[in-house]
Steps between C-alpha positions, in 0.01 A plus 500: 500500500625851429612688805238726656603863480355801682285732271734790545826313469572662161531848639845638551618587853627846588378863449171529302563874446799737481372695802577393858263215593275578803317169441643150503300191373577133513304194373440235773488197265544200726168485682217251519142620473223287633128619478275384779113528470253427776247646734622687798194385703593147424669369822645190337656700212641753741644230733637300199690813351635610844643157564721524184577870505575507875246781557134584412423663172462883536140605488525875483487658153847587355677326782827311468613215721871398538504127606719197510393416142566842349294810449118488453327782320115558553331534161133457570278358762553147357847530336853530622847472331780329670841616385767257605851378429512332161654184644223471758213537245445125422508403874258771593267421214489141587449568874225747436314261250523224754375717792206639278373156412124503555478876532320725255829676408771507235872555484681534171861574405517823286877544519536494126257788473636775732819685570592782744694827479645691794503885461669720762620865536370809649260584189350141482156619610511787239581240240188296594288819473582486129402138471192425695182689613528335848613732780804286585619756775195414690602128501678422822848338489444123529177510300416413134250599240400379157439786250540571128790652307376604156376178340652256762437403854757507777516431877701758691665377809624786711768306659650783699549878501786488250322320209244260367485164340282483184348163412371449151437244228800390299316576179480866592856532631657673200200731447497594872873553502474740206238699687706508823815604305315782317328627816832500689681726256468811713674320793745262328463122534775233534441127457717279723524149627262401776782493756553873452143600550365288788135476586421461878239236443584313176889499487523243785320258271751537219771254421772758435775368275863614498578829325543481120694709255358846434209519262410123532167390624428156651210272413200456741 
């Protein structure tokens, strides 16, 4: 089988503009994405997921849970995304499927459908104003929200005060990067390796590889 590559692996690293870069971005390509569907008022479903995750699913809209299995993003009253280390994905999927046997629920692996991008720097909120109608400044650090960016959807995880993680479909990766790059021109944007732009919540899940020669990108 051909090696799976991250959707933004073709982009060159380094300055994206000639001006000093106030913004830094890095793709976070080595994550697993599991989608959990079930009813929050179903005690069996909630107990089964908590047994695998190591904590109950978050019930508050836009909430984020950091747990033993990874990071859980609330998406709707009956849907959650588990972002996990890629090498733990199969184990977590099998464990969750076994735990949910007999429940009116579903867990699917959508790791081939998503990628994430960390964006940090003082003007990262100004950048988001250009991209989405949602008032991201009103989103507390540690929460997430699903919104639209032009013709694409995106989940914004406000990981910390210094930046955000953007989760979106692989098929829209190049389209969204071009929008981000264009909107960032007033500030300057530099694309770097994940190790150079760490995300408080998601970077601990990455399998960081040894540094490569300048300009090279590694496969996901």
